[in-house]
KOLGU-4560 file (N, C-alpha, C; in nm, 3 decimals, padded with zeros to 5 digits):
<recs>
<n_xx: 00.081 n_yy: -00.119 n_zz: 00.000 ca_xx: 00.000 ca_yy: 00.000 ca_zz: 00.000 c_xx: 00.086 c_yy: 00.126 c_zz: 00.000 mol: A seq: 1 type: MET>
<n_xx: 00.208 n_yy: 00.121 n_zz: 00.052 ca_xx: 00.293 ca_yy: 00.240 ca_zz: 00.057 c_xx: 00.329 c_yy: 00.289 c_zz: -00.083 mol: A seq: 2 type: SER>
<n_xx: 00.343 n_yy: 00.199 n_zz: -00.179 ca_xx: 00.374 ca_yy: 00.241 ca_zz: -00.316 c_xx: 00.257 c_yy: 00.315 c_zz: -00.379 mol: A seq: 3 type: GLN>
<n_xx: 00.135 n_yy: 00.274 n_zz: -00.351 ca_xx: 00.017 ca_yy: 00.342 ca_zz: -00.406 c_xx: 00.004 c_yy: 00.483 c_zz: -00.351 mol: A seq: 4 type: LEU>
<n_xx: 00.044 n_yy: 00.502 n_zz: -00.228 ca_xx: 00.034 ca_yy: 00.633 ca_zz: -00.166 c_xx: 00.124 c_yy: 00.737 c_zz: -00.230 mol: A seq: 5 type: GLY>
<n_xx: 00.225 n_yy: 00.696 n_zz: -00.302 ca_xx: 00.316 ca_yy: 00.791 ca_zz: -00.365 c_xx: 00.282 c_yy: 00.817 c_zz: -00.512 mol: A seq: 6 type: SER>
<n_xx: 00.179 n_yy: 00.750 n_zz: -00.566 ca_xx: 00.140 ca_yy: 00.771 ca_zz: -00.706 c_xx: 00.060 c_yy: 00.900 c_zz: -00.716 mol: A seq: 7 type: VAL>
<n_xx: 00.100 n_yy: 00.987 n_zz: -00.809 ca_xx: 00.030 ca_yy: 01.115 ca_zz: -00.829 c_xx: -00.066 c_yy: 01.102 c_zz: -00.946 mol: A seq: 8 type: LYS>
<n_xx: -00.186 n_yy: 01.154 n_zz: -00.926 ca_xx: -00.289 ca_yy: 01.154 ca_zz: -01.029 c_xx: -00.341 c_yy: 01.296 c_zz: -01.042 mol: A seq: 9 type: VAL>
<n_xx: -00.342 n_yy: 01.348 n_zz: -01.166 ca_xx: -00.395 ca_yy: 01.481 ca_zz: -01.191 c_xx: -00.544 c_yy: 01.470 c_zz: -01.218 mol: A seq: 10 type: GLU>
<n_xx: -00.626 n_yy: 01.534 n_zz: -01.134 ca_xx: -00.770 ca_yy: 01.533 ca_zz: -01.152 c_xx: -00.813 c_yy: 01.665 c_zz: -01.216 mol: A seq: 11 type: LEU>
<n_xx: -00.903 n_yy: 01.655 n_zz: -01.313 ca_xx: -00.958 ca_yy: 01.772 ca_zz: -01.380 c_xx: -01.108 c_yy: 01.758 c_zz: -01.385 mol: A seq: 12 type: SER>
<n_xx: -01.177 n_yy: 01.871 n_zz: -01.386 ca_xx: -01.322 ca_yy: 01.872 ca_zz: -01.401 c_xx: -01.355 c_yy: 01.957 c_zz: -01.523 mol: A seq: 13 type: VAL>
<n_xx: -01.425 n_yy: 01.898 n_zz: -01.618 ca_xx: -01.461 ca_yy: 01.968 ca_zz: -01.741 c_xx: -01.604 c_yy: 02.019 c_zz: -01.727 mol: A seq: 14 type: VAL>
<n_xx: -01.619 n_yy: 02.151 n_zz: -01.725 ca_xx: -01.750 ca_yy: 02.213 ca_zz: -01.710 c_xx: -01.824 c_yy: 02.225 c_zz: -01.842 mol: A seq: 15 type: LEU>
<n_xx: -01.752 n_yy: 02.246 n_zz: -01.949 ca_xx: -01.811 ca_yy: 02.264 ca_zz: -02.081 c_xx: -01.702 c_yy: 02.284 c_zz: -02.182 mol: A seq: 16 type: GLY>
<n_xx: -01.742 n_yy: 02.309 n_zz: -02.307 ca_xx: -01.644 ca_yy: 02.327 ca_zz: -02.413 c_xx: -01.685 c_yy: 02.445 c_zz: -02.500 mol: A seq: 17 type: GLN>
<n_xx: -01.589 n_yy: 02.496 n_zz: -02.572 ca_xx: -01.613 ca_yy: 02.605 ca_zz: -02.664 c_xx: -01.513 c_yy: 02.594 c_zz: -02.779 mol: A seq: 18 type: SER>
<n_xx: -01.556 n_yy: 02.634 n_zz: -02.897 ca_xx: -01.467 ca_yy: 02.635 ca_zz: -03.013 c_xx: -01.462 c_yy: 02.777 c_zz: -03.067 mol: A seq: 19 type: ALA>
<n_xx: -01.340 n_yy: 02.824 n_zz: -03.098 ca_xx: -01.325 ca_yy: 02.958 ca_zz: -03.155 c_xx: -01.195 c_yy: 02.962 c_zz: -03.235 mol: A seq: 20 type: MET>
<n_xx: -01.188 n_yy: 03.052 n_zz: -03.331 ca_xx: -01.063 ca_yy: 03.067 ca_zz: -03.406 c_xx: -00.950 c_yy: 03.113 c_zz: -03.315 mol: A seq: 21 type: PRO>
<n_xx: -00.830 n_yy: 03.067 n_zz: -03.339 ca_xx: -00.714 ca_yy: 03.104 ca_zz: -03.257 c_xx: -00.692 c_yy: 03.254 c_zz: -03.257 mol: A seq: 22 type: ILE>
<n_xx: -00.721 n_yy: 03.321 n_zz: -03.368 ca_xx: -00.704 ca_yy: 03.467 ca_zz: -03.373 c_xx: -00.794 c_yy: 03.536 c_zz: -03.271 mol: A seq: 23 type: ALA>
<n_xx: -00.916 n_yy: 03.487 n_zz: -03.257 ca_xx: -01.008 ca_yy: 03.545 ca_zz: -03.158 c_xx: -00.956 c_yy: 03.520 c_zz: -03.017 mol: A seq: 24 type: GLN>
<n_xx: -00.906 n_yy: 03.400 n_zz: -02.994 ca_xx: -00.851 ca_yy: 03.366 ca_zz: -02.862 c_xx: -00.732 c_yy: 03.455 c_zz: -02.827 mol: A seq: 25 type: PHE>
<n_xx: -00.645 n_yy: 03.480 n_zz: -02.925 ca_xx: -00.526 ca_yy: 03.562 ca_zz: -02.901 c_xx: -00.561 c_yy: 03.708 c_zz: -02.873 mol: A seq: 26 type: LEU>
<n_xx: -00.675 n_yy: 03.755 n_zz: -02.922 ca_xx: -00.718 ca_yy: 03.893 ca_zz: -02.898 c_xx: -00.779 c_yy: 03.912 c_zz: -02.759 mol: A seq: 27 type: ARG>
<n_xx: -00.811 n_yy: 03.803 n_zz: -02.692 ca_xx: -00.876 ca_yy: 03.812 ca_zz: -02.561 c_xx: -00.777 c_yy: 03.863 c_zz: -02.457 mol: A seq: 28 type: MET>
<n_xx: -00.825 n_yy: 03.948 n_zz: -02.372 ca_xx: -00.743 ca_yy: 04.002 ca_zz: -02.265 c_xx: -00.793 c_yy: 03.955 c_zz: -02.130 mol: A seq: 29 type: GLY>
<n_xx: -00.732 n_yy: 04.006 n_zz: -02.029 ca_xx: -00.769 ca_yy: 03.974 ca_zz: -01.892 c_xx: -00.917 c_yy: 04.007 c_zz: -01.870 mol: A seq: 30 type: ARG>
<n_xx: -00.990 n_yy: 03.917 n_zz: -01.809 ca_xx: -01.131 ca_yy: 03.940 ca_zz: -01.781 c_xx: -01.224 c_yy: 03.899 c_zz: -01.894 mol: A seq: 31 type: GLY>
<n_xx: -01.168 n_yy: 03.851 n_zz: -02.005 ca_xx: -01.252 ca_yy: 03.807 ca_zz: -02.116 c_xx: -01.336 c_yy: 03.686 c_zz: -02.073 mol: A seq: 32 type: ALA>
<n_xx: -01.452 n_yy: 03.675 n_zz: -02.130 ca_xx: -01.543 ca_yy: 03.565 ca_zz: -02.097 c_xx: -01.554 c_yy: 03.473 c_zz: -02.218 mol: A seq: 33 type: VAL>
<n_xx: -01.535 n_yy: 03.344 n_zz: -02.194 ca_xx: -01.549 ca_yy: 03.244 ca_zz: -02.299 c_xx: -01.677 c_yy: 03.166 c_zz: -02.270 mol: A seq: 34 type: ILE>
<n_xx: -01.777 n_yy: 03.177 n_zz: -02.358 ca_xx: -01.902 ca_yy: 03.103 ca_zz: -02.335 c_xx: -01.879 c_yy: 02.953 c_zz: -02.353 mol: A seq: 35 type: PRO>
<n_xx: -01.938 n_yy: 02.874 n_zz: -02.264 ca_xx: -01.928 ca_yy: 02.729 ca_zz: -02.272 c_xx: -02.058 c_yy: 02.672 c_zz: -02.323 mol: A seq: 36 type: LEU>
<n_xx: -02.048 n_yy: 02.567 n_zz: -02.403 ca_xx: -02.166 ca_yy: 02.503 ca_zz: -02.458 c_xx: -02.212 c_yy: 02.394 c_zz: -02.360 mol: A seq: 37 type: HIS>
<n_xx: -02.289 n_yy: 02.436 n_zz: -02.259 ca_xx: -02.344 ca_yy: 02.341 ca_zz: -02.162 c_xx: -02.460 c_yy: 02.408 c_zz: -02.089 mol: A seq: 38 type: CYS>
<n_xx: -02.542 n_yy: 02.326 n_zz: -02.029 ca_xx: -02.654 ca_yy: 02.376 ca_zz: -01.949 c_xx: -02.610 c_yy: 02.388 c_zz: -01.804 mol: A seq: 39 type: GLU>
<n_xx: -02.680 n_yy: 02.473 n_zz: -01.729 ca_xx: -02.643 ca_yy: 02.498 ca_zz: -01.589 c_xx: -02.645 c_yy: 02.371 c_zz: -01.505 mol: A seq: 40 type: GLU>
<n_xx: -02.743 n_yy: 02.286 n_zz: -01.525 ca_xx: -02.756 ca_yy: 02.164 ca_zz: -01.443 c_xx: -02.692 c_yy: 02.040 c_zz: -01.506 mol: A seq: 41 type: GLU>
<n_xx: -02.622 n_yy: 02.058 n_zz: -01.617 ca_xx: -02.560 ca_yy: 01.946 ca_zz: -01.687 c_xx: -02.446 c_yy: 01.887 c_zz: -01.603 mol: A seq: 42 type: GLU>
<n_xx: -02.438 n_yy: 01.754 n_zz: -01.594 ca_xx: -02.327 ca_yy: 01.692 ca_zz: -01.520 c_xx: -02.192 c_yy: 01.729 c_zz: -01.582 mol: A seq: 43 type: PRO>
<n_xx: -02.089 n_yy: 01.731 n_zz: -01.500 ca_xx: -01.954 ca_yy: 01.762 ca_zz: -01.545 c_xx: -01.876 c_yy: 01.631 c_zz: -01.559 mol: A seq: 44 type: VAL>
<n_xx: -01.769 n_yy: 01.637 n_zz: -01.637 ca_xx: -01.680 ca_yy: 01.521 ca_zz: -01.653 c_xx: -01.567 c_yy: 01.532 c_zz: -01.553 mol: A seq: 45 type: TRP>
<n_xx: -01.532 n_yy: 01.422 n_zz: -01.491 ca_xx: -01.417 ca_yy: 01.415 ca_zz: -01.400 c_xx: -01.311 c_yy: 01.330 c_zz: -01.469 mol: A seq: 46 type: ILE>
<n_xx: -01.192 n_yy: 01.389 n_zz: -01.490 ca_xx: -01.085 ca_yy: 01.321 ca_zz: -01.561 c_xx: -00.970 c_yy: 01.292 c_zz: -01.466 mol: A seq: 47 type: LEU>
<n_xx: -00.907 n_yy: 01.176 n_zz: -01.483 ca_xx: -00.784 ca_yy: 01.141 ca_zz: -01.412 c_xx: -00.676 c_yy: 01.126 c_zz: -01.518 mol: A seq: 48 type: ALA>
<n_xx: -00.574 n_yy: 01.212 n_zz: -01.510 ca_xx: -00.467 ca_yy: 01.213 ca_zz: -01.610 c_xx: -00.523 c_yy: 01.222 c_zz: -01.752 mol: A seq: 49 type: ASN>
<n_xx: -00.628 n_yy: 01.302 n_zz: -01.769 ca_xx: -00.686 ca_yy: 01.325 ca_zz: -01.901 c_xx: -00.785 c_yy: 01.222 c_zz: -01.948 mol: A seq: 50 type: GLY>
<n_xx: -00.813 n_yy: 01.119 n_zz: -01.869 ca_xx: -00.905 ca_yy: 01.013 ca_zz: -01.908 c_xx: -01.033 c_yy: 01.023 c_zz: -01.824 mol: A seq: 51 type: HIS>
<n_xx: -01.150 n_yy: 01.015 n_zz: -01.888 ca_xx: -01.275 ca_yy: 01.025 ca_zz: -01.813 c_xx: -01.293 c_yy: 00.906 c_zz: -01.718 mol: A seq: 52 type: PRO>
<n_xx: -01.320 n_yy: 00.936 n_zz: -01.592 ca_xx: -01.341 ca_yy: 00.830 ca_zz: -01.494 c_xx: -01.477 c_yy: 00.838 c_zz: -01.427 mol: A seq: 53 type: ILE>
<n_xx: -01.539 n_yy: 00.958 n_zz: -01.426 ca_xx: -01.668 ca_yy: 00.972 ca_zz: -01.358 c_xx: -01.743 c_yy: 01.093 c_zz: -01.409 mol: A seq: 54 type: ALA>
<n_xx: -01.871 n_yy: 01.098 n_zz: -01.375 ca_xx: -01.955 ca_yy: 01.216 ca_zz: -01.398 c_xx: -01.988 c_yy: 01.272 c_zz: -01.261 mol: A seq: 55 type: ARG>
<n_xx: -02.005 n_yy: 01.402 n_zz: -01.256 ca_xx: -02.035 ca_yy: 01.465 ca_zz: -01.128 c_xx: -02.120 c_yy: 01.589 c_zz: -01.146 mol: A seq: 56 type: GLY>
<n_xx: -02.150 n_yy: 01.652 n_zz: -01.034 ca_xx: -02.225 ca_yy: 01.778 ca_zz: -01.038 c_xx: -02.157 c_yy: 01.878 c_zz: -00.948 mol: A seq: 57 type: GLU>
<n_xx: -02.164 n_yy: 02.004 n_zz: -00.986 ca_xx: -02.105 ca_yy: 02.113 ca_zz: -00.909 c_xx: -02.195 c_yy: 02.141 c_zz: -00.788 mol: A seq: 58 type: ILE>
<n_xx: -02.133 n_yy: 02.150 n_zz: -00.672 ca_xx: -02.205 ca_yy: 02.181 ca_zz: -00.548 c_xx: -02.137 c_yy: 02.302 c_zz: -00.485 mol: A seq: 59 type: VAL>
<n_xx: -02.215 n_yy: 02.405 n_zz: -00.456 ca_xx: -02.160 ca_yy: 02.525 ca_zz: -00.393 c_xx: -02.204 c_yy: 02.526 c_zz: -00.247 mol: A seq: 60 type: ILE>
<n_xx: -02.105 n_yy: 02.527 n_zz: -00.157 ca_xx: -02.129 ca_yy: 02.527 ca_zz: -00.013 c_xx: -02.060 c_yy: 02.649 c_zz: 00.045 mol: A seq: 61 type: GLN>
<n_xx: -02.138 n_yy: 02.755 n_zz: 00.068 ca_xx: -02.079 ca_yy: 02.879 ca_zz: 00.117 c_xx: -01.986 c_yy: 02.936 c_zz: 00.012 mol: A seq: 62 type: GLY>
<n_xx: -01.857 n_yy: 02.952 n_zz: 00.048 ca_xx: -01.760 ca_yy: 03.005 ca_zz: -00.048 c_xx: -01.676 c_yy: 02.896 c_zz: -00.113 mol: A seq: 63 type: ASP>
<n_xx: -01.716 n_yy: 02.769 n_zz: -00.095 ca_xx: -01.644 ca_yy: 02.656 ca_zz: -00.154 c_xx: -01.721 c_yy: 02.597 c_zz: -00.271 mol: A seq: 64 type: ARG>
<n_xx: -01.649 n_yy: 02.564 n_zz: -00.376 ca_xx: -01.707 ca_yy: 02.495 ca_zz: -00.491 c_xx: -01.652 c_yy: 02.353 c_zz: -00.489 mol: A seq: 65 type: VAL>
<n_xx: -01.741 n_yy: 02.255 n_zz: -00.487 ca_xx: -01.699 ca_yy: 02.115 ca_zz: -00.482 c_xx: -01.768 c_yy: 02.038 c_zz: -00.596 mol: A seq: 66 type: THR>
<n_xx: -01.725 n_yy: 01.914 n_zz: -00.616 ca_xx: -01.785 ca_yy: 01.827 ca_zz: -00.716 c_xx: -01.832 c_yy: 01.701 c_zz: -00.647 mol: A seq: 67 type: VAL>
<n_xx: -01.961 n_yy: 01.670 n_zz: -00.662 ca_xx: -02.017 ca_yy: 01.545 ca_zz: -00.609 c_xx: -02.017 c_yy: 01.443 c_zz: -00.722 mol: A seq: 68 type: ALA>
<n_xx: -01.966 n_yy: 01.325 n_zz: -00.696 ca_xx: -01.958 ca_yy: 01.220 ca_zz: -00.797 c_xx: -02.096 c_yy: 01.155 c_zz: -00.811 mol: A seq: 69 type: ILE>
<n_xx: -02.144 n_yy: 01.147 n_zz: -00.935 ca_xx: -02.274 ca_yy: 01.086 ca_zz: -00.964 c_xx: -02.261 c_yy: 00.941 c_zz: -01.007 mol: A seq: 70 type: LEU>
<n_xx: -02.150 n_yy: 00.906 n_zz: -01.072 ca_xx: -02.132 ca_yy: 00.769 ca_zz: -01.119 c_xx: -02.016 c_yy: 00.760 c_zz: -01.216 mol: A seq: 71 type: GLY>
<n_xx: -01.991 n_yy: 00.641 n_zz: -01.266 ca_xx: -01.878 ca_yy: 00.623 ca_zz: -01.358 c_xx: -01.903 c_yy: 00.691 c_zz: -01.492 mol: A seq: 72 type: PRO>
<n_xx: -01.795 n_yy: 00.724 n_zz: -01.560 ca_xx: -01.802 ca_yy: 00.788 ca_zz: -01.691 c_xx: -01.813 c_yy: 00.682 c_zz: -01.800 mol: A seq: 73 type: ALA>
<n_xx: -01.883 n_yy: 00.716 n_zz: -01.905 ca_xx: -01.889 ca_yy: 00.633 ca_zz: -02.026 c_xx: -01.793 c_yy: 00.696 c_zz: -02.126 mol: A seq: 74 type: ASP>
<n_xx: -01.682 n_yy: 00.631 n_zz: -02.151 ca_xx: -01.577 ca_yy: 00.685 ca_zz: -02.238 c_xx: -01.633 c_yy: 00.720 c_zz: -02.376 mol: A seq: 75 type: VAL>
<n_xx: -01.720 n_yy: 00.636 n_zz: -02.431 ca_xx: -01.777 ca_yy: 00.663 ca_zz: -02.563 c_xx: -01.861 c_yy: 00.791 c_zz: -02.560 mol: A seq: 76 type: ASN>
<n_xx: -01.933 n_yy: 00.813 n_zz: -02.454 ca_xx: -02.013 ca_yy: 00.936 ca_zz: -02.439 c_xx: -01.922 c_yy: 01.058 c_zz: -02.430 mol: A seq: 77 type: ASP>
<n_xx: -01.809 n_yy: 01.045 n_zz: -02.359 ca_xx: -01.713 ca_yy: 01.156 ca_zz: -02.349 c_xx: -01.656 c_yy: 01.192 c_zz: -02.485 mol: A seq: 78 type: PHE>
<n_xx: -01.620 n_yy: 01.091 n_zz: -02.563 ca_xx: -01.563 ca_yy: 01.113 ca_zz: -02.696 c_xx: -01.667 c_yy: 01.180 c_zz: -02.786 mol: A seq: 79 type: VAL>
<n_xx: -01.792 n_yy: 01.139 n_zz: -02.776 ca_xx: -01.899 ca_yy: 01.196 ca_zz: -02.857 c_xx: -01.920 c_yy: 01.343 c_zz: -02.823 mol: A seq: 80 type: ALA>
<n_xx: -01.910 n_yy: 01.380 n_zz: -02.695 ca_xx: -01.926 ca_yy: 01.519 ca_zz: -02.653 c_xx: -01.808 c_yy: 01.605 c_zz: -02.698 mol: A seq: 81 type: HIS>
<n_xx: -01.690 n_yy: 01.545 n_zz: -02.709 ca_xx: -01.570 ca_yy: 01.620 ca_zz: -02.747 c_xx: -01.569 c_yy: 01.655 c_zz: -02.895 mol: A seq: 82 type: ALA>
<n_xx: -01.645 n_yy: 01.582 n_zz: -02.973 ca_xx: -01.645 ca_yy: 01.604 ca_zz: -03.119 c_xx: -01.723 c_yy: 01.727 c_zz: -03.159 mol: A seq: 83 type: ALA>
</recs>
């Protein structure tokens, strides 16, 4: 078990996606807003080292933003959403 304790895993939460020309992105300055293609109540993707492992929902508790895990991720569904 001691070897597992030293393994590092990068966790990411994907709230939504957006596509735009690189020129538009380069013109953006501090405070720019990028609209995401998702609904407010839509589940988020939880990634481990870039691979989908679960779906979750954003939970706001006071001044903390957390993610509650809803269940395992369907890799095929993740790939379909990325396209």
